[in-house]
Z-matrix of the N, CA and C atoms (Angstrom, degrees):
N
C 1 1.504
C 2 1.510 1 108.85
N 3 1.301 2 113.83 1 160.75
C 4 1.480 3 117.60 2 -175.28
C 5 1.621 4 104.55 3 -153.56
N 6 1.334 5 121.20 4 147.74
C 7 1.309 6 131.73 5 175.92
C 8 1.695 7 107.09 6 -58.69
N 9 1.156 8 118.19 7 125.29
C 10 1.482 9 116.86 8 173.16
C 11 1.587 10 115.11 9 -66.19
N 12 1.362 11 115.07 10 153.92
C 13 1.458 12 115.55 11 -170.27
C 14 1.564 13 110.16 12 -76.37
N 15 1.421 14 113.57 13 -11.24
C 16 1.581 15 119.43 14 -176.85
C 17 1.606 16 104.23 15 -79.17
N 18 1.325 17 116.24 16 1.54
C 19 1.520 18 112.56 17 -176.91
C 20 1.589 19 105.88 18 -121.68
N 21 1.368 20 110.13 19 135.52
C 22 1.464 21 119.25 20 179.36
C 23 1.414 22 111.18 21 -116.58
N 24 1.407 23 114.17 22 128.30
C 25 1.553 24 115.86 23 -176.83
C 26 1.683 25 104.09 24 -105.06
N 27 1.296 26 108.59 25 139.27
C 28 1.560 27 112.43 26 169.75
C 29 1.458 28 103.91 27 -124.80
N 30 1.280 29 109.28 28 119.03
C 31 1.604 30 122.27 29 179.77
C 32 1.473 31 113.99 30 -112.04
N 33 1.285 32 112.91 31 119.78
C 34 1.557 33 122.07 32 166.83
C 35 1.381 34 108.45 33 -116.62
N 36 1.428 35 113.00 34 -179.49
C 37 1.453 36 117.31 35 176.01
C 38 1.429 37 117.69 36 -70.68
N 39 1.310 38 115.46 37 -23.25
C 40 1.499 39 126.95 38 178.51
C 41 1.475 40 114.56 39 -77.87
N 42 1.343 41 118.28 40 -52.31
C 43 1.296 42 121.79 41 -168.89
C 44 1.606 43 107.12 42 -154.54
N 45 1.310 44 116.96 43 173.75
C 46 1.463 45 129.66 44 -178.52
C 47 1.564 46 103.22 45 -129.28
N 48 1.308 47 115.61 46 135.26
C 49 1.507 48 123.01 47 176.84
C 50 1.553 49 105.98 48 -124.76
N 51 1.233 50 119.53 49 132.87
C 52 1.514 51 124.16 50 172.48
C 53 1.575 52 104.76 51 -120.32
N 54 1.325 53 110.84 52 124.40
C 55 1.472 54 121.88 53 -174.87
C 56 1.383 55 111.79 54 -116.13
N 57 1.278 56 119.77 55 133.76
C 58 1.488 57 124.51 56 172.37
C 59 1.547 58 112.46 57 -81.75
N 60 1.352 59 117.36 58 132.09
C 61 1.423 60 115.74 59 -175.39
C 62 1.624 61 99.41 60 -136.59
N 63 1.376 62 110.29 61 175.62
C 64 1.411 63 117.22 62 171.30
C 65 1.555 64 112.88 63 64.11
N 66 1.282 65 119.67 64 -131.00
C 67 1.430 66 127.57 65 -176.38
C 68 1.524 67 118.01 66 -99.12
N 69 1.347 68 110.34 67 18.60
C 70 1.424 69 117.69 68 178.93
C 71 1.470 70 114.75 69 -60.65
N 72 1.342 71 122.52 70 141.53
C 73 1.453 72 118.80 71 -176.77
C 74 1.571 73 109.47 72 -78.96
N 75 1.481 74 119.99 73 -21.67
C 76 1.351 75 123.54 74 -171.84
C 77 1.654 76 100.58 75 -91.26
N 78 1.343 77 113.17 76 127.77
C 79 1.408 78 115.62 77 178.27
C 80 1.660 79 107.12 78 -117.26
N 81 1.256 80 111.48 79 104.65
C 82 1.498 81 112.13 80 -168.94
C 83 1.513 82 106.56 81 173.90
N 84 1.348 83 111.19 82 -163.31
C 85 1.420 84 124.50 83 -174.23
C 86 1.545 85 108.37 84 -146.59
N 87 1.327 86 117.50 85 133.48
C 88 1.499 87 126.05 86 173.46
C 89 1.464 88 100.32 87 -105.96
N 90 1.422 89 113.95 88 135.82
C 91 1.424 90 117.25 89 175.65
C 92 1.521 91 105.16 90 -126.20
N 93 1.314 92 115.13 91 139.83
C 94 1.476 93 117.70 92 -174.10
C 95 1.564 94 106.88 93 -152.27
N 96 1.362 95 111.72 94 -168.58
C 97 1.499 96 118.26 95 -174.54
C 98 1.629 97 108.54 96 -109.37
N 99 1.182 98 112.70 97 -163.11
C 100 1.522 99 119.50 98 -174.39
C 101 1.529 100 110.06 99 -67.61
N 102 1.359 101 123.49 100 -27.53
C 103 1.318 102 127.50 101 173.99
C 104 1.600 103 112.83 102 -60.55
N 105 1.343 104 113.29 103 -46.92
C 106 1.413 105 120.55 104 -177.96
C 107 1.521 106 111.79 105 -68.74
N 108 1.407 107 113.95 106 -31.13
C 109 1.577 108 121.47 107 170.35
C 110 1.547 109 114.36 108 -66.07
N 111 1.311 110 112.63 109 -39.10
C 112 1.493 111 116.55 110 179.04
C 113 1.584 112 110.62 111 -66.29
N 114 1.345 113 114.52 112 -47.38
C 115 1.477 114 120.13 113 179.23
C 116 1.465 115 112.32 114 -63.27
N 117 1.335 116 121.47 115 -42.57
C 118 1.362 117 126.00 116 171.78
C 119 1.543 118 117.48 117 -52.59
N 120 1.387 119 109.75 118 -48.71
C 121 1.464 120 117.20 119 170.80
C 122 1.479 121 114.15 120 -54.40
N 123 1.296 122 115.03 121 -43.10
C 124 1.552 123 115.85 122 -177.89
C 125 1.515 124 109.26 123 -70.52
N 126 1.416 125 116.92 124 -30.58
C 127 1.418 126 116.99 125 179.53
C 128 1.536 127 115.88 126 -76.26
N 129 1.260 128 121.21 127 3.55
C 130 1.435 129 126.28 128 172.46
C 131 1.614 130 108.55 129 -61.36
N 132 1.286 131 112.15 130 -27.16
C 133 1.557 132 122.51 131 175.92
C 134 1.509 133 107.95 132 -113.06
N 135 1.276 134 116.24 133 154.80
C 136 1.392 135 125.51 134 173.99
C 137 1.481 136 111.83 135 -62.49
N 138 1.364 137 119.83 136 121.12
C 139 1.447 138 124.06 137 -178.10
C 140 1.542 139 109.27 138 -146.79
N 141 1.259 140 113.48 139 153.59
C 142 1.436 141 121.97 140 175.73
C 143 1.607 142 111.97 141 -88.04
N 144 1.290 143 117.74 142 160.14
C 145 1.572 144 112.09 143 179.19
C 146 1.565 145 108.63 144 -61.21
N 147 1.296 146 120.61 145 -38.40
C 148 1.470 147 123.92 146 -178.44
C 149 1.623 148 110.21 147 -61.98
N 150 1.331 149 117.50 148 -34.85
C 151 1.444 150 124.52 149 176.92
C 152 1.516 151 107.93 150 -67.75
N 153 1.334 152 115.96 151 -41.32
C 154 1.491 153 119.58 152 -179.94
C 155 1.605 154 110.72 153 -65.98
N 156 1.330 155 114.54 154 -43.58
C 157 1.494 156 118.45 155 177.00
C 158 1.650 157 108.96 156 -61.37
N 159 1.253 158 114.71 157 -43.93
C 160 1.487 159 116.81 158 -179.70
C 161 1.531 160 111.57 159 -59.77
N 162 1.305 161 117.70 160 -47.65
C 163 1.437 162 123.22 161 179.55
C 164 1.479 163 113.23 162 -63.54
N 165 1.260 164 115.97 163 -39.29
C 166 1.541 165 124.50 164 178.03
C 167 1.557 166 107.28 165 -62.27
N 168 1.363 167 115.06 166 -45.18
C 169 1.517 168 121.90 167 -178.95
C 170 1.440 169 107.53 168 -59.38
N 171 1.326 170 118.87 169 -36.85
C 172 1.544 171 123.83 170 -175.94
C 173 1.554 172 106.80 171 -65.81
N 174 1.408 173 111.28 172 -43.47
C 175 1.470 174 116.50 173 -168.73
C 176 1.517 175 116.75 174 -81.63
N 177 1.475 176 111.63 175 -31.36
C 178 1.480 177 118.26 176 -173.98
C 179 1.664 178 109.06 177 -125.80
N 180 1.289 179 106.58 178 145.19
C 181 1.540 180 111.06 179 177.52
C 182 1.507 181 106.07 180 -99.93
N 183 1.262 182 115.53 181 103.15
C 184 1.428 183 123.66 182 179.08
C 185 1.586 184 109.80 183 -157.54
N 186 1.356 185 111.61 184 152.75
C 187 1.465 186 109.01 185 -178.49
C 188 1.455 187 115.04 186 -55.53
N 189 1.310 188 115.31 187 150.56
C 190 1.436 189 116.40 188 -171.12
C 191 1.574 190 113.99 189 -67.17
N 192 1.362 191 117.81 190 -30.85
C 193 1.407 192 119.91 191 177.33
C 194 1.539 193 113.62 192 -67.17
N 195 1.328 194 112.19 193 -29.77
C 196 1.421 195 120.28 194 176.75
C 197 1.505 196 108.22 195 -66.69
N 198 1.299 197 119.59 196 -50.54
C 199 1.392 198 126.10 197 -178.91
C 200 1.519 199 107.41 198 -62.58
N 201 1.235 200 125.91 199 -46.12
C 202 1.394 201 124.64 200 -179.87
C 203 1.490 202 113.62 201 -66.09
N 204 1.272 203 119.28 202 -35.88
C 205 1.542 204 126.06 203 172.33
C 206 1.521 205 110.44 204 -57.21
N 207 1.385 206 112.92 205 -50.35
C 208 1.420 207 119.72 206 -177.72
C 209 1.602 208 111.78 207 -62.61
N 210 1.283 209 111.81 208 -48.04
C 211 1.533 210 116.87 209 175.20
C 212 1.513 211 112.31 210 -56.94
N 213 1.314 212 117.52 211 -43.76
C 214 1.472 213 124.20 212 -178.15
C 215 1.556 214 110.38 213 -61.44
N 216 1.314 215 114.79 214 -45.88
C 217 1.482 216 126.45 215 -179.76
C 218 1.538 217 109.61 216 -57.96
N 219 1.329 218 113.29 217 -48.81
C 220 1.491 219 118.89 218 -177.36
C 221 1.622 220 110.03 219 -67.27
N 222 1.279 221 112.68 220 -41.75
C 223 1.540 222 117.00 221 -179.56
C 224 1.508 223 105.62 222 -67.23
N 225 1.363 224 123.38 223 -37.34
C 226 1.412 225 122.80 224 -173.38
C 227 1.630 226 104.18 225 -70.10
N 228 1.275 227 119.20 226 -42.69
C 229 1.508 228 122.33 227 -178.87
C 230 1.545 229 106.78 228 -64.31
N 231 1.328 230 117.07 229 -42.46
C 232 1.498 231 116.33 230 -174.65
C 233 1.629 232 109.66 231 -70.57
N 234 1.294 233 112.15 232 -31.16
C 235 1.547 234 114.19 233 171.61
C 236 1.514 235 113.49 234 -70.73
N 237 1.235 236 118.63 235 -36.67
C 238 1.413 237 115.94 236 174.97
C 239 1.479 238 122.58 237 -65.49
N 240 1.416 239 106.62 238 -24.96
C 241 1.574 240 108.63 239 175.58
C 242 1.546 241 108.51 240 -99.46
N 243 1.277 242 122.16 241 2.22
C 244 1.469 243 122.32 242 172.97
C 245 1.553 244 110.79 243 79.53
N 246 1.378 245 119.09 244 31.79
C 247 1.378 246 130.06 245 -172.30
C 248 1.564 247 112.49 246 -91.45
N 249 1.279 248 117.83 247 -11.92
C 250 1.500 249 123.46 248 -177.29
C 251 1.487 250 115.81 249 -108.49
N 252 1.288 251 118.15 250 139.34
C 253 1.408 252 128.49 251 170.84
C 254 1.468 253 103.15 252 -95.34
N 255 1.256 254 118.52 253 112.27
C 256 1.598 255 121.33 254 177.94
C 257 1.492 256 111.68 255 -120.69
């Protein structure tokens, strides 16, 4: 899966914003934290959910189940708004 070109991510230290642009069917804004930003950055390239979890485990020290849940929540949200090419 990969983030569609119609979505633009703005990542700062304080927050992450995902904005729909162009012909996206979703019209709005998704606001999140550093974790969302890290996942969106990884989704610039085609990756599986397992690959996302592995990369997040390398970047953050957290229990594996917490990282898996965070990745799953982000993916679910991105699917709901049509932001993923799968």
